[in-house]
N, CA, C and O atoms as a Tripos MOL2 file, in Angstrom:
@<TRIPOS>MOLECULE
protein
  272   271    68     0     0
PROTEIN
NO_CHARGES

@<TRIPOS>ATOM
      1 N          16.4570  -29.7290   -5.4420 N.3       1 MET1
      2 CA         16.1930  -28.6480   -4.6530 C.3       1 MET1
      3 C          16.9630  -28.8630   -3.2750 C.2       1 MET1
      4 O          17.0490  -29.9820   -2.7700 O.2       1 MET1
      5 N          17.4880  -27.7820   -2.7270 N.am      2 SER2
      6 CA         18.2860  -27.8150   -1.5530 C.3       2 SER2
      7 C          17.2940  -28.0850   -0.3960 C.2       2 SER2
      8 O          16.0780  -27.9210   -0.4880 O.2       2 SER2
      9 N          17.9430  -28.5140    0.6910 N.am      3 VAL3
     10 CA         17.1540  -28.8140    1.9010 C.3       3 VAL3
     11 C          16.6000  -27.5300    2.5320 C.2       3 VAL3
     12 O          15.5170  -27.5510    3.1160 O.2       3 VAL3
     13 N          17.3390  -26.4050    2.4190 N.am      4 MET4
     14 CA         16.7330  -25.1410    2.8970 C.3       4 MET4
     15 C          15.6160  -24.7260    2.0350 C.2       4 MET4
     16 O          14.6470  -24.2480    2.6250 O.2       4 MET4
     17 N          15.5640  -24.8150    0.7630 N.am      5 ARG5
     18 CA         14.4460  -24.4330   -0.1110 C.3       5 ARG5
     19 C          13.2360  -25.3250    0.2660 C.2       5 ARG5
     20 O          12.1150  -24.8380    0.4140 O.2       5 ARG5
     21 N          13.4790  -26.5630    0.4070 N.am      6 GLU6
     22 CA         12.3980  -27.5070    0.8080 C.3       6 GLU6
     23 C          11.7640  -27.0500    2.0860 C.2       6 GLU6
     24 O          10.5390  -26.9640    2.1770 O.2       6 GLU6
     25 N          12.5740  -26.7540    3.0780 N.am      7 GLU7
     26 CA         12.0840  -26.3150    4.4060 C.3       7 GLU7
     27 C          11.2680  -24.9950    4.2370 C.2       7 GLU7
     28 O          10.1810  -24.8450    4.7950 O.2       7 GLU7
     29 N          11.8320  -24.0570    3.4530 N.am      8 LEU8
     30 CA         11.0930  -22.7640    3.1640 C.3       8 LEU8
     31 C           9.7720  -23.0710    2.4930 C.2       8 LEU8
     32 O           8.7760  -22.4760    2.9030 O.2       8 LEU8
     33 N           9.6660  -23.9030    1.5450 N.am      9 HIS9
     34 CA          8.4410  -24.2590    0.9420 C.3       9 HIS9
     35 C           7.4720  -24.8190    2.0040 C.2       9 HIS9
     36 O           6.3090  -24.4200    2.0560 O.2       9 HIS9
     37 N           7.9220  -25.6720    2.7800 N.am     10 HIS10
     38 CA          7.1760  -26.3090    3.7320 C.3      10 HIS10
     39 C           6.5620  -25.2450    4.7530 C.2      10 HIS10
     40 O           5.3680  -25.2710    5.0520 O.2      10 HIS10
     41 N           7.3960  -24.3730    5.2300 N.am     11 LEU11
     42 CA          6.9970  -23.4010    6.1470 C.3      11 LEU11
     43 C           5.9730  -22.3580    5.5250 C.2      11 LEU11
     44 O           5.0240  -21.9150    6.1700 O.2      11 LEU11
     45 N           6.2460  -22.0170    4.2480 N.am     12 VAL12
     46 CA          5.3390  -21.0510    3.5840 C.3      12 VAL12
     47 C           3.9390  -21.6770    3.5160 C.2      12 VAL12
     48 O           2.9260  -21.0240    3.7680 O.2      12 VAL12
     49 N           3.9240  -23.0560    3.1410 N.am     13 ASP13
     50 CA          2.6190  -23.6860    3.0590 C.3      13 ASP13
     51 C           1.8240  -23.7430    4.3440 C.2      13 ASP13
     52 O           0.6070  -23.9330    4.3300 O.2      13 ASP13
     53 N           2.5220  -23.5770    5.4550 N.am     14 GLN14
     54 CA          1.8800  -23.6530    6.7990 C.3      14 GLN14
     55 C           1.3350  -22.2800    7.2470 C.2      14 GLN14
     56 O           0.5340  -22.2020    8.1800 O.2      14 GLN14
     57 N           1.7870  -21.1740    6.5580 N.am     15 LEU15
     58 CA          1.4350  -19.8410    6.9330 C.3      15 LEU15
     59 C          -0.0740  -19.5330    6.8230 C.2      15 LEU15
     60 O          -0.7010  -19.9830    5.8630 O.2      15 LEU15
     61 N          -0.6700  -18.8000    7.7490 N.am     16 PRO16
     62 CA         -2.0160  -18.3630    7.6000 C.3      16 PRO16
     63 C          -2.0910  -17.3440    6.4790 C.2      16 PRO16
     64 O          -1.1440  -16.5830    6.2780 O.2      16 PRO16
     65 N          -3.1700  -17.3110    5.7610 N.am     17 GLU17
     66 CA         -3.2920  -16.4710    4.5380 C.3      17 GLU17
     67 C          -2.9780  -14.9570    4.7960 C.2      17 GLU17
     68 O          -2.4550  -14.2990    3.8960 O.2      17 GLU17
     69 N          -3.2590  -14.4380    5.9020 N.am     18 GLU18
     70 CA         -3.0800  -12.9900    6.1210 C.3      18 GLU18
     71 C          -1.5860  -12.7150    6.3750 C.2      18 GLU18
     72 O          -1.2320  -11.5420    6.4920 O.2      18 GLU18
     73 N          -0.6930  -13.6980    6.4670 N.am     19 LYS19
     74 CA          0.7310  -13.3820    6.5320 C.3      19 LYS19
     75 C           1.4840  -13.6610    5.2570 C.2      19 LYS19
     76 O           2.6940  -13.4510    5.1710 O.2      19 LYS19
     77 N           0.7170  -14.1610    4.2170 N.am     20 VAL20
     78 CA          1.4320  -14.4010    2.9210 C.3      20 VAL20
     79 C           1.8130  -13.1360    2.2450 C.2      20 VAL20
     80 O           2.9260  -13.0810    1.7230 O.2      20 VAL20
     81 N           1.0000  -12.0910    2.1940 N.am     21 ALA21
     82 CA          1.3360  -10.8900    1.4870 C.3      21 ALA21
     83 C           2.5770  -10.1800    2.0210 C.2      21 ALA21
     84 O           3.4100   -9.7740    1.2110 O.2      21 ALA21
     85 N           2.7490  -10.0110    3.2880 N.am     22 PRO22
     86 CA          3.9500   -9.3690    3.8540 C.3      22 PRO22
     87 C           5.2010  -10.1370    3.4460 C.2      22 PRO22
     88 O           6.2190   -9.5640    3.0590 O.2      22 PRO22
     89 N           5.0760  -11.4880    3.5510 N.am     23 LEU23
     90 CA          6.3060  -12.3170    3.2540 C.3      23 LEU23
     91 C           6.6070  -12.2300    1.7550 C.2      23 LEU23
     92 O           7.7730  -12.2380    1.3580 O.2      23 LEU23
     93 N           5.5570  -12.1470    0.9140 N.am     24 LEU24
     94 CA          5.7410  -12.0890   -0.5020 C.3      24 LEU24
     95 C           6.4420  -10.7780   -0.8270 C.2      24 LEU24
     96 O           7.3540  -10.8020   -1.6540 O.2      24 LEU24
     97 N           6.1110   -9.7090   -0.2800 N.am     25 ARG25
     98 CA          6.8120   -8.3870   -0.4280 C.3      25 ARG25
     99 C           8.2030   -8.5150   -0.0610 C.2      25 ARG25
    100 O           9.0770   -8.0350   -0.7830 O.2      25 ARG25
    101 N           8.4990   -9.1890    1.1170 N.am     26 LEU26
    102 CA          9.8760   -9.3660    1.5860 C.3      26 LEU26
    103 C          10.7330  -10.1530    0.5610 C.2      26 LEU26
    104 O          11.8800   -9.8170    0.2650 O.2      26 LEU26
    105 N          10.1120  -11.1860    0.0610 N.am     27 VAL27
    106 CA         10.8910  -12.0640   -0.8370 C.3      27 VAL27
    107 C          11.0920  -11.3040   -2.1610 C.2      27 VAL27
    108 O          12.1800  -11.3710   -2.7330 O.2      27 VAL27
    109 N          10.1010  -10.6040   -2.6480 N.am     28 LYS28
    110 CA         10.2510   -9.8380   -3.9340 C.3      28 LYS28
    111 C          11.3130   -8.7810   -3.8070 C.2      28 LYS28
    112 O          12.0460   -8.5370   -4.7660 O.2      28 LYS28
    113 N          11.4370   -8.0920   -2.5700 N.am     29 ASP29
    114 CA         12.4350   -7.0890   -2.3150 C.3      29 ASP29
    115 C          13.8540   -7.7150   -2.5540 C.2      29 ASP29
    116 O          14.7750   -7.0290   -2.9990 O.2      29 ASP29
    117 N          13.9890   -8.9890   -2.2560 N.am     30 GLN30
    118 CA         15.3570   -9.6480   -2.3130 C.3      30 GLN30
    119 C          15.7340  -10.0050   -3.7250 C.2      30 GLN30
    120 O          16.8770  -10.3850   -3.9760 O.2      30 GLN30
    121 N          14.7960   -9.8930   -4.6700 N.am     31 LEU31
    122 CA         15.0430  -10.3020   -6.0090 C.3      31 LEU31
    123 C          15.6160   -9.2090   -6.9250 C.2      31 LEU31
    124 O          15.9660   -9.4790   -8.0740 O.2      31 LEU31
    125 N          15.7090   -7.9830   -6.4140 N.am     32 ASP32
    126 CA         16.2510   -6.8170   -7.1930 C.3      32 ASP32
    127 C          15.4350   -6.6430   -8.5210 C.2      32 ASP32
    128 O          15.9770   -6.2330   -9.5480 O.2      32 ASP32
    129 N          14.1700   -6.9590   -8.4550 N.am     33 GLU33
    130 CA         13.3120   -6.6580   -9.5180 C.3      33 GLU33
    131 C          12.7250   -5.2080   -9.4980 C.2      33 GLU33
    132 O          12.5750   -4.6570   -8.4070 O.2      33 GLU33
    133 N          12.4200   -4.6290  -10.5440 N.am     34 PRO34
    134 CA         11.7560   -3.2090  -10.4060 C.3      34 PRO34
    135 C          10.3380   -3.4210   -9.7660 C.2      34 PRO34
    136 O           9.6660   -4.4240  -10.0050 O.2      34 PRO34
    137 N           9.9520   -2.4580   -8.9760 N.am     35 PRO35
    138 CA          8.6830   -2.6210   -8.2620 C.3      35 PRO35
    139 C           7.5220   -2.7330   -9.2240 C.2      35 PRO35
    140 O           7.6310   -2.2150  -10.3360 O.2      35 PRO35
    141 N           6.4480   -3.3560   -8.8870 N.am     36 ALA36
    142 CA          5.3000   -3.5410   -9.7560 C.3      36 ALA36
    143 C           4.6770   -2.1730   -9.9200 C.2      36 ALA36
    144 O           4.7030   -1.3830   -8.9770 O.2      36 ALA36
    145 N           4.1040   -1.8520  -11.1030 N.am     37 VAL37
    146 CA          3.3320   -0.7020  -11.3920 C.3      37 VAL37
    147 C           1.9610   -0.9080  -10.7830 C.2      37 VAL37
    148 O           1.2780   -1.9140  -10.9750 O.2      37 VAL37
    149 N           1.5940    0.1860   -9.9900 N.am     38 ARG38
    150 CA          0.2440    0.0520   -9.3760 C.3      38 ARG38
    151 C          -0.7440    0.8240  -10.2330 C.2      38 ARG38
    152 O          -0.4420    1.8690  -10.8100 O.2      38 ARG38
    153 N          -1.9510    0.2470  -10.2860 N.am     39 ASN39
    154 CA         -3.0300    0.8570  -11.0450 C.3      39 ASN39
    155 C          -3.8380    1.5780  -10.0270 C.2      39 ASN39
    156 O          -4.5200    0.9720   -9.2010 O.2      39 ASN39
    157 N          -3.7570    2.9460  -10.0900 N.am     40 LEU40
    158 CA         -4.4970    3.7050   -9.0940 C.3      40 LEU40
    159 C          -5.5650    4.5980   -9.7530 C.2      40 LEU40
    160 O          -5.4010    5.8140   -9.8560 O.2      40 LEU40
    161 N          -6.6830    3.9480  -10.2040 N.am     41 PRO41
    162 CA         -7.6690    4.5790  -11.0800 C.3      41 PRO41
    163 C          -8.3330    5.8570  -10.3960 C.2      41 PRO41
    164 O          -8.8630    6.7030  -11.1150 O.2      41 PRO41
    165 N          -8.3080    5.9970   -9.0480 N.am     42 PHE42
    166 CA         -8.9440    7.0530   -8.3650 C.3      42 PHE42
    167 C          -8.1450    8.3190   -8.3800 C.2      42 PHE42
    168 O          -8.7150    9.3550   -8.0380 O.2      42 PHE42
    169 N          -6.9130    8.3480   -8.7310 N.am     43 ILE43
    170 CA         -5.9690    9.5140   -8.8040 C.3      43 ILE43
    171 C          -6.5950   10.4220   -9.9060 C.2      43 ILE43
    172 O          -6.9120   10.0130  -11.0230 O.2      43 ILE43
    173 N          -6.7320   11.6740   -9.4710 N.am     44 GLY44
    174 CA         -7.2200   12.7820  -10.3790 C.3      44 GLY44
    175 C          -8.6790   12.7670  -10.5800 C.2      44 GLY44
    176 O          -9.1930   13.3000  -11.5630 O.2      44 GLY44
    177 N          -9.3480   12.1680   -9.6700 N.am     45 MET45
    178 CA        -10.9100   12.1060   -9.8500 C.3      45 MET45
    179 C         -11.6020   13.2390   -8.9830 C.2      45 MET45
    180 O         -12.8200   13.4090   -9.0300 O.2      45 MET45
    181 N         -10.8520   13.9240   -8.2730 N.am     46 LEU46
    182 CA        -11.3610   14.9490   -7.4390 C.3      46 LEU46
    183 C         -11.6580   16.2010   -8.2540 C.2      46 LEU46
    184 O         -10.7640   16.7140   -8.9280 O.2      46 LEU46
    185 N         -12.8800   16.7040   -8.2100 N.am     47 ALA47
    186 CA        -13.2640   17.9730   -8.8490 C.3      47 ALA47
    187 C         -13.4730   19.0410   -7.8120 C.2      47 ALA47
    188 O         -14.2520   18.8790   -6.8720 O.2      47 ALA47
    189 N         -12.7840   20.1100   -7.9900 N.am     48 ALA48
    190 CA        -12.9600   21.1920   -7.0310 C.3      48 ALA48
    191 C         -12.5710   22.5710   -7.6450 C.2      48 ALA48
    192 O         -12.1130   22.6540   -8.7850 O.2      48 ALA48
    193 N         -12.7700   23.6230   -6.8570 N.am     49 GLU49
    194 CA        -12.4160   24.9120   -7.3660 C.3      49 GLU49
    195 C         -10.9120   25.0220   -7.6400 C.2      49 GLU49
    196 O         -10.1370   24.2740   -7.0450 O.2      49 GLU49
    197 N         -10.5140   25.8500   -8.4420 N.am     50 PRO50
    198 CA         -9.0610   26.0110   -8.7860 C.3      50 PRO50
    199 C          -8.1500   26.2860   -7.5660 C.2      50 PRO50
    200 O          -6.9810   25.9000   -7.5530 O.2      50 PRO50
    201 N          -8.7080   26.9560   -6.5510 N.am     51 ASP51
    202 CA         -7.8130   27.3370   -5.3790 C.3      51 ASP51
    203 C          -8.0380   26.3920   -4.2590 C.2      51 ASP51
    204 O          -7.6780   26.7400   -3.1340 O.2      51 ASP51
    205 N          -8.6350   25.1500   -4.4540 N.am     52 PHE52
    206 CA         -8.9240   24.2220   -3.3970 C.3      52 PHE52
    207 C          -7.6050   23.8410   -2.7530 C.2      52 PHE52
    208 O          -7.5620   23.8220   -1.5230 O.2      52 PHE52
    209 N          -6.5570   23.5450   -3.4360 N.am     53 ALA53
    210 CA         -5.3220   23.0880   -2.7460 C.3      53 ALA53
    211 C          -4.7860   24.2180   -1.9060 C.2      53 ALA53
    212 O          -4.3110   23.9620   -0.7990 O.2      53 ALA53
    213 N          -4.8350   25.5010   -2.3810 N.am     54 GLU54
    214 CA         -4.3720   26.6180   -1.6040 C.3      54 GLU54
    215 C          -5.1440   26.8440   -0.3360 C.2      54 GLU54
    216 O          -4.5590   27.2690    0.6610 O.2      54 GLU54
    217 N          -6.5070   26.5660   -0.3230 N.am     55 ARG55
    218 CA         -7.3210   26.8110    0.7470 C.3      55 ARG55
    219 C          -7.5530   25.5660    1.7060 C.2      55 ARG55
    220 O          -8.3640   25.5830    2.6310 O.2      55 ARG55
    221 N          -6.7700   24.5180    1.3890 N.am     56 ALA56
    222 CA         -7.0530   23.2220    2.1110 C.3      56 ALA56
    223 C          -6.9850   23.3670    3.6790 C.2      56 ALA56
    224 O          -7.8350   22.8480    4.4020 O.2      56 ALA56
    225 N          -5.9540   24.0810    4.1500 N.am     57 GLU57
    226 CA         -5.8520   24.2550    5.6370 C.3      57 GLU57
    227 C          -7.0130   24.9810    6.1600 C.2      57 GLU57
    228 O          -7.5620   24.6080    7.1960 O.2      57 GLU57
    229 N          -7.4330   26.0430    5.4660 N.am     58 GLU58
    230 CA         -8.5740   26.9130    5.9170 C.3      58 GLU58
    231 C          -9.8850   26.0080    5.9220 C.2      58 GLU58
    232 O         -10.6450   26.0390    6.8900 O.2      58 GLU58
    233 N         -10.1110   25.2590    4.8950 N.am     59 ILE59
    234 CA        -11.2150   24.3720    4.8190 C.3      59 ILE59
    235 C         -11.2340   23.3550    5.9550 C.2      59 ILE59
    236 O         -12.2620   23.1350    6.5950 O.2      59 ILE59
    237 N         -10.0790   22.7410    6.1910 N.am     60 LEU60
    238 CA        -10.0440   21.6890    7.2450 C.3      60 LEU60
    239 C         -10.3030   22.3760    8.5720 C.2      60 LEU60
    240 O         -11.0370   21.8160    9.3860 O.2      60 LEU60
    241 N          -9.7530   23.5480    8.8460 N.am     61 GLN61
    242 CA         -9.9500   24.1920   10.1860 C.3      61 GLN61
    243 C         -11.4910   24.5510   10.3540 C.2      61 GLN61
    244 O         -12.0510   24.3970   11.4400 O.2      61 GLN61
    245 N         -12.1160   25.0110    9.2880 N.am     62 SER62
    246 CA        -13.5070   25.3570    9.3870 C.3      62 SER62
    247 C         -14.3250   24.1300    9.6420 C.2      62 SER62
    248 O         -15.3040   24.1990   10.3850 O.2      62 SER62
    249 N         -13.9510   22.9350    9.0240 N.am     63 GLU63
    250 CA        -14.6870   21.7250    9.3200 C.3      63 GLU63
    251 C         -14.4500   21.2790   10.7370 C.2      63 GLU63
    252 O         -15.3570   20.7310   11.3610 O.2      63 GLU63
    253 N         -13.2700   21.4910   11.2680 N.am     64 ASP64
    254 CA        -12.9830   21.1570   12.7750 C.3      64 ASP64
    255 C         -13.9190   22.0040   13.6150 C.2      64 ASP64
    256 O         -14.5040   21.5010   14.5750 O.2      64 ASP64
    257 N         -14.0720   23.2330   13.2930 N.am     65 ASN65
    258 CA        -14.8480   24.1670   14.1540 C.3      65 ASN65
    259 C         -16.3120   23.8350   14.0580 C.2      65 ASN65
    260 O         -17.0400   24.0710   15.0220 O.2      65 ASN65
    261 N         -16.7850   23.3050   12.9640 N.am     66 HIS66
    262 CA        -18.1710   22.9220   12.8360 C.3      66 HIS66
    263 C         -18.5300   21.6610   13.6170 C.2      66 HIS66
    264 O         -19.6710   21.4700   14.0360 O.2      66 HIS66
    265 N         -17.4660   20.7570   13.8110 N.am     67 SER67
    266 CA        -17.7670   19.4910   14.4260 C.3      67 SER67
    267 C         -17.7690   19.6400   15.9580 C.2      67 SER67
    268 O         -18.2070   18.7220   16.6510 O.2      67 SER67
    269 N         -17.2900   20.7730   16.5060 N.am     68 VAL68
    270 CA        -17.2220   20.9230   17.9510 C.3      68 VAL68
    271 C         -18.5260   21.2190   18.5460 C.2      68 VAL68
    272 O         -18.6280   21.3730   19.7630 O.2      68 VAL68
@<TRIPOS>BOND
     1     1     2 1
     2     2     3 1
     3     3     4 2
     4     3     5 am
     5     5     6 1
     6     6     7 1
     7     7     8 2
     8     7     9 am
     9     9    10 1
    10    10    11 1
    11    11    12 2
    12    11    13 am
    13    13    14 1
    14    14    15 1
    15    15    16 2
    16    15    17 am
    17    17    18 1
    18    18    19 1
    19    19    20 2
    20    19    21 am
    21    21    22 1
    22    22    23 1
    23    23    24 2
    24    23    25 am
    25    25    26 1
    26    26    27 1
    27    27    28 2
    28    27    29 am
    29    29    30 1
    30    30    31 1
    31    31    32 2
    32    31    33 am
    33    33    34 1
    34    34    35 1
    35    35    36 2
    36    35    37 am
    37    37    38 1
    38    38    39 1
    39    39    40 2
    40    39    41 am
    41    41    42 1
    42    42    43 1
    43    43    44 2
    44    43    45 am
    45    45    46 1
    46    46    47 1
    47    47    48 2
    48    47    49 am
    49    49    50 1
    50    50    51 1
    51    51    52 2
    52    51    53 am
    53    53    54 1
    54    54    55 1
    55    55    56 2
    56    55    57 am
    57    57    58 1
    58    58    59 1
    59    59    60 2
    60    59    61 am
    61    61    62 1
    62    62    63 1
    63    63    64 2
    64    63    65 am
    65    65    66 1
    66    66    67 1
    67    67    68 2
    68    67    69 am
    69    69    70 1
    70    70    71 1
    71    71    72 2
    72    71    73 am
    73    73    74 1
    74    74    75 1
    75    75    76 2
    76    75    77 am
    77    77    78 1
    78    78    79 1
    79    79    80 2
    80    79    81 am
    81    81    82 1
    82    82    83 1
    83    83    84 2
    84    83    85 am
    85    85    86 1
    86    86    87 1
    87    87    88 2
    88    87    89 am
    89    89    90 1
    90    90    91 1
    91    91    92 2
    92    91    93 am
    93    93    94 1
    94    94    95 1
    95    95    96 2
    96    95    97 am
    97    97    98 1
    98    98    99 1
    99    99   100 2
   100    99   101 am
   101   101   102 1
   102   102   103 1
   103   103   104 2
   104   103   105 am
   105   105   106 1
   106   106   107 1
   107   107   108 2
   108   107   109 am
   109   109   110 1
   110   110   111 1
   111   111   112 2
   112   111   113 am
   113   113   114 1
   114   114   115 1
   115   115   116 2
   116   115   117 am
   117   117   118 1
   118   118   119 1
   119   119   120 2
   120   119   121 am
   121   121   122 1
   122   122   123 1
   123   123   124 2
   124   123   125 am
   125   125   126 1
   126   126   127 1
   127   127   128 2
   128   127   129 am
   129   129   130 1
   130   130   131 1
   131   131   132 2
   132   131   133 am
   133   133   134 1
   134   134   135 1
   135   135   136 2
   136   135   137 am
   137   137   138 1
   138   138   139 1
   139   139   140 2
   140   139   141 am
   141   141   142 1
   142   142   143 1
   143   143   144 2
   144   143   145 am
   145   145   146 1
   146   146   147 1
   147   147   148 2
   148   147   149 am
   149   149   150 1
   150   150   151 1
   151   151   152 2
   152   151   153 am
   153   153   154 1
   154   154   155 1
   155   155   156 2
   156   155   157 am
   157   157   158 1
   158   158   159 1
   159   159   160 2
   160   159   161 am
   161   161   162 1
   162   162   163 1
   163   163   164 2
   164   163   165 am
   165   165   166 1
   166   166   167 1
   167   167   168 2
   168   167   169 am
   169   169   170 1
   170   170   171 1
   171   171   172 2
   172   171   173 am
   173   173   174 1
   174   174   175 1
   175   175   176 2
   176   175   177 am
   177   177   178 1
   178   178   179 1
   179   179   180 2
   180   179   181 am
   181   181   182 1
   182   182   183 1
   183   183   184 2
   184   183   185 am
   185   185   186 1
   186   186   187 1
   187   187   188 2
   188   187   189 am
   189   189   190 1
   190   190   191 1
   191   191   192 2
   192   191   193 am
   193   193   194 1
   194   194   195 1
   195   195   196 2
   196   195   197 am
   197   197   198 1
   198   198   199 1
   199   199   200 2
   200   199   201 am
   201   201   202 1
   202   202   203 1
   203   203   204 2
   204   203   205 am
   205   205   206 1
   206   206   207 1
   207   207   208 2
   208   207   209 am
   209   209   210 1
   210   210   211 1
   211   211   212 2
   212   211   213 am
   213   213   214 1
   214   214   215 1
   215   215   216 2
   216   215   217 am
   217   217   218 1
   218   218   219 1
   219   219   220 2
   220   219   221 am
   221   221   222 1
   222   222   223 1
   223   223   224 2
   224   223   225 am
   225   225   226 1
   226   226   227 1
   227   227   228 2
   228   227   229 am
   229   229   230 1
   230   230   231 1
   231   231   232 2
   232   231   233 am
   233   233   234 1
   234   234   235 1
   235   235   236 2
   236   235   237 am
   237   237   238 1
   238   238   239 1
   239   239   240 2
   240   239   241 am
   241   241   242 1
   242   242   243 1
   243   243   244 2
   244   243   245 am
   245   245   246 1
   246   246   247 1
   247   247   248 2
   248   247   249 am
   249   249   250 1
   250   250   251 1
   251   251   252 2
   252   251   253 am
   253   253   254 1
   254   254   255 1
   255   255   256 2
   256   255   257 am
   257   257   258 1
   258   258   259 1
   259   259   260 2
   260   259   261 am
   261   261   262 1
   262   262   263 1
   263   263   264 2
   264   263   265 am
   265   265   266 1
   266   266   267 1
   267   267   268 2
   268   267   269 am
   269   269   270 1
   270   270   271 1
   271   271   272 2
@<TRIPOS>SUBSTRUCTURE
     1 MET1         2 RESIDUE 1 A MET
     2 SER2         6 RESIDUE 1 A SER
     3 VAL3        10 RESIDUE 1 A VAL
     4 MET4        14 RESIDUE 1 A MET
     5 ARG5        18 RESIDUE 1 A ARG
     6 GLU6        22 RESIDUE 1 A GLU
     7 GLU7        26 RESIDUE 1 A GLU
     8 LEU8        30 RESIDUE 1 A LEU
     9 HIS9        34 RESIDUE 1 A HIS
    10 HIS10       38 RESIDUE 1 A HIS
    11 LEU11       42 RESIDUE 1 A LEU
    12 VAL12       46 RESIDUE 1 A VAL
    13 ASP13       50 RESIDUE 1 A ASP
    14 GLN14       54 RESIDUE 1 A GLN
    15 LEU15       58 RESIDUE 1 A LEU
    16 PRO16       62 RESIDUE 1 A PRO
    17 GLU17       66 RESIDUE 1 A GLU
    18 GLU18       70 RESIDUE 1 A GLU
    19 LYS19       74 RESIDUE 1 A LYS
    20 VAL20       78 RESIDUE 1 A VAL
    21 ALA21       82 RESIDUE 1 A ALA
    22 PRO22       86 RESIDUE 1 A PRO
    23 LEU23       90 RESIDUE 1 A LEU
    24 LEU24       94 RESIDUE 1 A LEU
    25 ARG25       98 RESIDUE 1 A ARG
    26 LEU26      102 RESIDUE 1 A LEU
    27 VAL27      106 RESIDUE 1 A VAL
    28 LYS28      110 RESIDUE 1 A LYS
    29 ASP29      114 RESIDUE 1 A ASP
    30 GLN30      118 RESIDUE 1 A GLN
    31 LEU31      122 RESIDUE 1 A LEU
    32 ASP32      126 RESIDUE 1 A ASP
    33 GLU33      130 RESIDUE 1 A GLU
    34 PRO34      134 RESIDUE 1 A PRO
    35 PRO35      138 RESIDUE 1 A PRO
    36 ALA36      142 RESIDUE 1 A ALA
    37 VAL37      146 RESIDUE 1 A VAL
    38 ARG38      150 RESIDUE 1 A ARG
    39 ASN39      154 RESIDUE 1 A ASN
    40 LEU40      158 RESIDUE 1 A LEU
    41 PRO41      162 RESIDUE 1 A PRO
    42 PHE42      166 RESIDUE 1 A PHE
    43 ILE43      170 RESIDUE 1 A ILE
    44 GLY44      174 RESIDUE 1 A GLY
    45 MET45      178 RESIDUE 1 A MET
    46 LEU46      182 RESIDUE 1 A LEU
    47 ALA47      186 RESIDUE 1 A ALA
    48 ALA48      190 RESIDUE 1 A ALA
    49 GLU49      194 RESIDUE 1 A GLU
    50 PRO50      198 RESIDUE 1 A PRO
    51 ASP51      202 RESIDUE 1 A ASP
    52 PHE52      206 RESIDUE 1 A PHE
    53 ALA53      210 RESIDUE 1 A ALA
    54 GLU54      214 RESIDUE 1 A GLU
    55 ARG55      218 RESIDUE 1 A ARG
    56 ALA56      222 RESIDUE 1 A ALA
    57 GLU57      226 RESIDUE 1 A GLU
    58 GLU58      230 RESIDUE 1 A GLU
    59 ILE59      234 RESIDUE 1 A ILE
    60 LEU60      238 RESIDUE 1 A LEU
    61 GLN61      242 RESIDUE 1 A GLN
    62 SER62      246 RESIDUE 1 A SER
    63 GLU63      250 RESIDUE 1 A GLU
    64 ASP64      254 RESIDUE 1 A ASP
    65 ASN65      258 RESIDUE 1 A ASN
    66 HIS66      262 RESIDUE 1 A HIS
    67 SER67      266 RESIDUE 1 A SER
    68 VAL68      270 RESIDUE 1 A VAL
């Protein structure tokens, strides 16, 4: 293993846990691998009237007026 790789390993081992995820993303971006597939089970779970999307702005405005 090269000296630079050993130093990188040593530095990564010293990182606080909250800084590992951003670094992991950075390293993965350098590998030219396809992005990981995300499992988003909440997508499509909203049940509403058929025109809900069309009326979204109107609904949000009425909610703002009620909170004043």
